[in-house]
N, C-alpha and C positions, 0 to 999 in steps of 0.2 A: 076505351072509347077514344076515337081519334080527335085531336085538337082541331077546332074549326078555324079556318083562315079568317083573318081580320081584314076589314075593308068594307066599303059600301058602294052601291051603284053610284055612278057619277065620278068616282075616283078611278084614275087610270094608273096602271103599273106596267113596267117592263118585266116580263117573266124570264128569268135566266135559264130555267129548265127548258122552256119551249121556244125561246128566242122570239117572243112575240108580245105585242101589246095586249093587255087584258083589262077588262073593266070589273071593278069590284073584287070581291073575295073569291077568286078562282083558285089560286095556288097558295101554299103556305108562305108566310112572310119571309122565311129564309131563302126563298127562291125569287123574290121580287125586289125591284127598285121602285121607289115611289112612296106615296102617291103623287101624281101629277094632275094638274087641272084639266088637261085635254089629252086625247089620244095622240095628237101630234107631238106634244111635249114628251110624252112617255116614249114615243118612237125614237127620241134622241137621247134617251137615258144613258146609254153607254158612252156616247160622245161627251155628254156633260160630265160624267164620272171621270173620263180621261182628262178633260180640261181641269177639273178640280184637283186631280192627282198631280198634274203638272204644276199648278199654282202652289200646292202644298210642298211639293218637292223642291221648289225654288224660293220658298218663303224664307227670307233672311233671319226671321225670328227662330227658325229651327236648325240653322246651320252652325 
């Protein structure tokens, strides 16, 4: 039996597999970033991830 995706309507995700915003439990969690409160926020998931990576890469506590 296949594992059911987790999430619920009203939660927005960026699907890495489809490179698209999806609402609720469309794809498995391993393929998604989120949840985000809006579709607009989910559409910027990759940008936000890049910003966070940059912050962490330059965090003096980890150097």
